[in-house]
MDTraj code that builds the backbone (N, CA, C; nanometers):
import mdtraj as md
import numpy as np

residues = "MET LEU THR CYS LYS HIS ALA THR LYS LEU MET SER GLN ALA GLN ASP ARG PRO LEU THR LEU ARG GLU ARG ILE GLY LEU ARG LEU HIS LEU MET MET CYS SER GLY CYS THR GLN PHE GLU ARG GLN LEU HIS PHE ILE ARG THR ALA CYS ARG ARG ILE GLY GLY GLY".split()
xyz = np.array([
    [-7.4563, 10.2825, -1.5942],
    [-7.3511, 10.1706, -1.5563],
    [-7.2942, 10.1106, -1.6697],
    [-7.1562, 10.0840, -1.6573],
    [-7.0853, 10.0326, -1.7878],
    [-7.1063, 9.8865, -1.7856],
    [-7.1097, 9.8280, -1.9028],
    [-7.0974, 9.6942, -1.9356],
    [-6.9563, 9.6419, -1.9099],
    [-6.9322, 9.5344, -1.8947],
    [-6.7955, 9.4648, -1.8887],
    [-6.7207, 9.4846, -2.0074],
    [-6.7768, 9.4789, -2.1279],
    [-6.7156, 9.4969, -2.2610],
    [-6.6834, 9.6456, -2.2673],
    [-6.7578, 9.7509, -2.2279],
    [-6.7182, 9.8877, -2.2277],
    [-6.6000, 9.9037, -2.1244],
    [-6.6005, 9.8545, -2.0085],
    [-6.5244, 9.8677, -1.9069],
    [-6.3618, 9.7997, -1.9610],
    [-6.3582, 9.6980, -2.0064],
    [-6.2385, 9.6601, -2.0473],
    [-6.1702, 9.7344, -2.1719],
    [-6.2613, 9.7853, -2.2461],
    [-6.2279, 9.8736, -2.3454],
    [-6.1520, 9.9888, -2.3093],
    [-6.2254, 10.0440, -2.1813],
    [-6.1701, 10.1597, -2.1403],
    [-6.0324, 10.1602, -2.0548],
    [-6.0275, 10.0461, -1.9843],
    [-5.8959, 9.9952, -1.9392],
    [-5.7867, 9.9857, -2.0265],
    [-5.8289, 9.9273, -2.1503],
    [-5.7191, 9.9178, -2.2503],
    [-5.6995, 10.0564, -2.3092],
    [-5.7840, 10.1288, -2.3382],
    [-5.7470, 10.2771, -2.3714],
    [-5.6660, 10.3532, -2.2851],
    [-5.6855, 10.3171, -2.1465],
    [-5.6278, 10.4085, -2.0398],
    [-5.4809, 10.3823, -2.0662],
    [-5.4319, 10.2751, -2.1307],
    [-5.2909, 10.2556, -2.1398],
    [-5.2473, 10.3473, -2.2455],
    [-5.3207, 10.4095, -2.3191],
    [-5.2640, 10.4909, -2.4346],
    [-5.2986, 10.6432, -2.4210],
    [-5.4220, 10.6695, -2.3476],
    [-5.4434, 10.8060, -2.3231],
    [-5.5174, 10.8363, -2.1870],
    [-5.5139, 10.9431, -2.1335],
    [-5.5854, 10.9661, -1.9963],
    [-5.7372, 10.9538, -2.0312],
    [-5.8006, 10.8987, -1.9467],
    [-5.9411, 10.8837, -1.9387],
    [-6.0141, 11.0146, -1.8874],
    [-6.1165, 11.0460, -1.9345],
    [-6.1979, 11.1634, -1.8847],
    [-6.2454, 11.1435, -1.7472],
    [-6.2854, 11.2451, -1.6758],
    [-6.3256, 11.2089, -1.5561],
    [-6.4531, 11.1201, -1.5263],
    [-6.5384, 11.1565, -1.6244],
    [-6.6615, 11.0741, -1.6438],
    [-6.6270, 10.9192, -1.6615],
    [-6.5311, 10.8955, -1.7460],
    [-6.4850, 10.7631, -1.7868],
    [-6.4276, 10.6982, -1.6357],
    [-6.3391, 10.7687, -1.5850],
    [-6.2768, 10.7093, -1.4767],
    [-6.3646, 10.6913, -1.3611],
    [-6.4624, 10.7736, -1.3398],
    [-6.5621, 10.7446, -1.2400],
    [-6.6567, 10.6193, -1.2690],
    [-6.6892, 10.6148, -1.4007],
    [-6.7678, 10.5037, -1.4417],
    [-6.7028, 10.3755, -1.4249],
    [-6.5672, 10.3832, -1.4571],
    [-6.4905, 10.2657, -1.4523],
    [-6.4663, 10.2257, -1.2955],
    [-6.4413, 10.3159, -1.2240],
    [-6.4180, 10.2813, -1.0964],
    [-6.5325, 10.2131, -1.0227],
    [-6.6512, 10.2688, -1.0608],
    [-6.7851, 10.2303, -0.9965],
    [-6.8167, 10.0903, -1.0568],
    [-6.7693, 10.0513, -1.1790],
    [-6.7852, 9.9106, -1.2397],
    [-6.6928, 9.8191, -1.1650],
    [-6.5562, 9.8731, -1.1524],
    [-6.4723, 9.7693, -1.0896],
    [-6.5088, 9.7472, -0.9301],
    [-6.5836, 9.8184, -0.8676],
    [-6.6308, 9.8109, -0.7248],
    [-6.7205, 9.6881, -0.7292],
    [-6.7694, 9.6644, -0.8320],
    [-6.8968, 9.5521, -0.8283],
    [-6.8454, 9.4297, -0.9228],
    [-6.7536, 9.4362, -0.9972],
    [-6.7187, 9.3305, -1.0809],
    [-6.5913, 9.2721, -1.0668],
    [-6.5928, 9.1562, -1.0204],
    [-6.4484, 9.0862, -0.9852],
    [-6.3909, 9.0515, -1.1113],
    [-6.4564, 9.0032, -1.2143],
    [-6.3983, 8.9646, -1.3411],
    [-6.3293, 9.0749, -1.4131],
    [-6.3814, 9.2059, -1.4058],
    [-6.3148, 9.3303, -1.4691],
    [-6.1961, 9.3637, -1.3779],
    [-6.2024, 9.3414, -1.2413],
    [-6.0961, 9.3674, -1.1598],
    [-5.9839, 9.2841, -1.1840],
    [-6.0164, 9.1600, -1.2082],
    [-5.8922, 9.0628, -1.2399],
    [-5.8262, 9.0981, -1.3740],
    [-5.9099, 9.1449, -1.4790],
    [-5.8724, 9.1812, -1.6009],
    [-5.7634, 9.3044, -1.5900],
    [-5.8164, 9.3994, -1.4880],
    [-5.7172, 9.5105, -1.4650],
    [-5.5938, 9.4665, -1.4188],
    [-5.5890, 9.3980, -1.3215],
    [-5.4681, 9.3432, -1.2470],
    [-5.3800, 9.2582, -1.3782],
    [-5.4430, 9.1883, -1.4588],
    [-5.3625, 9.1251, -1.5548],
    [-5.2851, 9.2314, -1.6635],
    [-5.3778, 9.3419, -1.6901],
    [-5.3269, 9.4470, -1.7783],
    [-5.2051, 9.5140, -1.7124],
    [-5.2061, 9.5263, -1.5776],
    [-5.1009, 9.6032, -1.5088],
    [-4.9878, 9.5007, -1.5052],
    [-4.9949, 9.3626, -1.4912],
    [-4.8895, 9.2805, -1.4781],
    [-4.8261, 9.2704, -1.6232],
    [-4.9099, 9.2598, -1.7322],
    [-4.8539, 9.2485, -1.8579],
    [-4.7660, 9.3792, -1.8800],
    [-4.8138, 9.4974, -1.8597],
    [-4.7495, 9.6197, -1.8975],
    [-4.6054, 9.6220, -1.8022],
    [-4.6190, 9.5747, -1.6777],
    [-4.5067, 9.5885, -1.5998],
    [-4.4000, 9.4784, -1.6648],
    [-4.4433, 9.3689, -1.6945],
    [-4.3614, 9.2749, -1.7593],
    [-4.2801, 9.3216, -1.8901],
    [-4.3722, 9.3652, -1.9739],
    [-4.3085, 9.4267, -2.0822],
    [-4.2086, 9.5557, -2.0708],
    [-4.2485, 9.6380, -1.9956],
    [-4.1339, 9.7374, -1.9425],
    [-4.0021, 9.6750, -1.9000],
    [-4.0179, 9.5678, -1.8192],
    [-3.8960, 9.5143, -1.7613],
    [-3.8070, 9.4453, -1.8751],
    [-3.8814, 9.3824, -1.9651],
    [-3.8130, 9.3024, -2.0755],
    [-3.7598, 9.4107, -2.1743],
    [-3.8410, 9.5208, -2.2084],
    [-3.7841, 9.6072, -2.2833],
    [-3.7050, 9.7072, -2.2480],
    [-3.6749, 9.7220, -2.0966],
    [-3.5937, 9.8172, -2.0417],
    [-3.6480, 9.9580, -2.0364],
    [-3.7778, 9.9616, -2.0708],
    [-3.8584, 10.0979, -2.0751],
    [-3.9293, 10.1100, -1.9541],
])
top = md.Topology()
chain = top.add_chain()
for i, resn in enumerate(residues, 1):
    res = top.add_residue(resn, chain, resSeq=i)
    for name in ("N", "CA", "C"):
        top.add_atom(name, md.element.get_by_symbol(name[0]), res)
traj = md.Trajectory(xyz[None], top)
Protein backbone atom coordinates (compact mmCIF):
# COMPACT_ATOMS: atom_id res chain seq x y z
CA MET A 1 0.00 0.00 0.00
CA LEU A 2 1.23 3.45 -0.90
CA THR A 3 1.61 6.23 1.61
CA CYS A 4 -0.01 9.57 0.90
CA LYS A 5 3.45 11.05 0.35
CA HIS A 6 4.28 8.44 -2.29
CA ALA A 7 0.84 8.73 -3.90
CA THR A 8 1.09 12.50 -4.31
CA LYS A 9 4.59 12.11 -5.73
CA LEU A 10 3.28 9.64 -8.32
CA MET A 11 0.41 11.96 -9.24
CA SER A 12 2.89 14.75 -9.81
CA GLN A 13 5.20 12.51 -11.85
CA ALA A 14 2.25 11.37 -13.95
CA GLN A 15 2.07 14.92 -15.30
CA ASP A 16 5.50 14.45 -16.90
CA ARG A 17 5.81 10.75 -17.69
CA PRO A 18 3.63 7.69 -18.10
CA LEU A 19 3.34 5.65 -14.93
CA THR A 20 4.13 1.96 -15.00
CA LEU A 21 1.28 -0.53 -14.65
CA ARG A 22 2.34 -1.26 -11.09
CA GLU A 23 2.40 2.43 -10.22
CA ARG A 24 -1.03 3.03 -11.77
CA ILE A 25 -2.61 0.11 -9.93
CA GLY A 26 -1.07 1.11 -6.61
CA LEU A 27 -2.18 4.68 -7.06
CA ARG A 28 -5.75 3.72 -8.00
CA LEU A 29 -6.01 1.43 -4.96
CA HIS A 30 -4.76 4.22 -2.72
CA LEU A 31 -7.19 6.74 -4.22
CA MET A 32 -10.13 4.40 -3.58
CA MET A 33 -9.41 4.65 0.13
CA CYS A 34 -7.98 8.14 0.62
CA SER A 35 -10.22 11.16 0.20
CA GLY A 36 -7.34 13.58 0.83
CA CYS A 37 -5.29 12.26 -2.07
CA THR A 38 -8.39 12.11 -4.26
CA GLN A 39 -8.91 15.81 -3.59
CA PHE A 40 -5.25 16.49 -4.37
CA GLU A 41 -5.67 14.69 -7.71
CA ARG A 42 -8.69 16.88 -8.53
CA GLN A 43 -6.71 20.00 -7.66
CA LEU A 44 -3.82 18.94 -9.91
CA HIS A 45 -6.24 18.39 -12.78
CA PHE A 46 -7.86 21.79 -12.18
CA ILE A 47 -4.51 23.59 -12.10
CA ARG A 48 -3.27 21.84 -15.23
CA THR A 49 -6.47 22.68 -17.11
CA ALA A 50 -6.33 26.33 -15.99
CA CYS A 51 -2.70 26.65 -17.07
CA ARG A 52 -3.45 25.20 -20.49
CA ARG A 53 -6.30 27.65 -21.00
CA ILE A 54 -4.21 30.62 -19.92
CA GLY A 55 -1.20 29.55 -21.97
CA GLY A 56 -3.26 28.59 -24.99
CA GLY A 57 -1.75 25.09 -24.94
